[in-house]
N, C-alpha and C positions, 0 to 999 in steps of 0.2 A: 478522501485524503486521510481519514482516520485509519484506514486499512494500510496505508503506505507509511504513515508517520513512525511506526515502531522501528523501521529500518534506519532511522536517523542515527542510531548508535553504531551503524556500520562505518561511520566516519572514523571511528577509532582505528580502523585499518591504517590510516595515514601515520599513526604513531607506532606502527610495527605490529608484528604478529602476536606478541605477548599482550599488548593492549587490546587488540581485536578479540583474542580468546577470552580475556578477562571481562570486557565491557559489552561485546556484541551479545544480544539477547539478555542484557541486564538493564542498562540505563533507560531505554525506551520500550522495553518489552514487559512492562508490568503494570500493576494496579495504580501506583502513585502517578506515573507518567500519563496513563490513560485518563485519570480523573483531572489532572491539571489541564490536559488538552480539551477535555469535555467542558471544563469551567471556562476556558478561553473561548471555545465555540459558542457556549451559551451567552457569554458576554457579547461576542461578535454578532450573534444572530438575535438581537433583542426583539425583533418583530416576529419571531417564531416561538411558540411555547417551549419553555425550558426543558420540559420532560421529553419532547420530541427530539430536540437537539441531543440531549443526554442519551436517549435510546439509540439514535442512529450513529452517534460517534462511538459509543461503547460497542455496538454491533460491529462496526468497522474494525475496532481494535481486536475484538474477540475472534473475528474470522481470521485475522492475521495470526493471533496466538494459536488458534486451533491448527492452522496450517503448519506453523513452525513446530508445534509439539509433535504432530504425527508425521510430518514430511521432511524433517531435518534431524540430524543426529547431534544437535547442539542442545545443551540444557537451557531451559528458560528460568531466569531468575525473577520470578513473578513478584516477589515481595521486596526486591531491591529498592531502595537502600536500607530498608528496615531489617532485612535478612539476606544473607548470601547463600541460602539454600537453593540449589538448582533442581529443577524438575526435568527428568529425561524419560521419555516413553521408551521402554525397552525394545519395542518392535518397530521403531521409527525407520523410515527408508532414507537412504542417502540423498543428499541434495542433487546429485547427478542422475538419480533414478529416472526411468522413463516417465513415470507419472508426474514428476515435477516439470519435465520438459513439456508435457501435454498441458499442465496448468499454466505454464509461461505463455505458450502459444494461444491458449484460450483467453488469457488476460490481455494480450496484445490485440487479438481480434475484437474483444469486447470494448477495449478502449477506443479503437478505431470506429467500431459500430456506433457507440454512444456519442463520440465526437461528431460524426457525420449527422446522426439523427438529431442531436440537441444543439448542434452548431456551437459547441464549446468544449474545452478540454481543461484539465487541471492546470495547464500552463497559464490560464487567465489569472491565477493567484499571483503569479510572478509578473506577468505583463499581458495586458489586454491586446496590445499590438502584436506580440508574438503569437498569441492565441489565434487571432484573426488570420495570420499568415499560415498557421498550421491547418486551420479549418479550410482555408482557400486551397491549400495543397491537396487535402483529402477530397474536397469537392471536385477539383480538376481530375484527380485520379479516378474518382467515381464516374465522372462524365466520359473519360477516355475508355474505361472498361465497359460502360454501357454502349457506347458507339461501336466498340470492337465486337461486342456480342451481337448487336443488331446487324452488323455487316457480314456475319457468318451465314 
């Protein structure tokens, strides 16, 4: 979840292009937001050592930041709201570049793989009932594909 949370600021798109340009890669793409989310995760996971929760949440955030820094042409406002200085990698590739499409498909495949393997998805955070329905759909698809392969 920590790797996906930075894109919460994309909701600024609903207030228009100017708001999106100003706030996307700002509100939830920086140090302050990542530390607030890590603190919440540490509080929520009281049965897990705090340093492990901090490590894994920060790792999630920084993989997202790394990807955005090198694979989008939008500046990152890492120290927002303390500073409005943006950081932009000069050789960053465009969002529609082939490598980003490859990353998207790998992410979808990984999500499906781990959902089937672990019998859970991030949807369980919102609703366990929906999560079980998604897992049932993946399981049905997997069985259908397996029987199709065995019939060849």
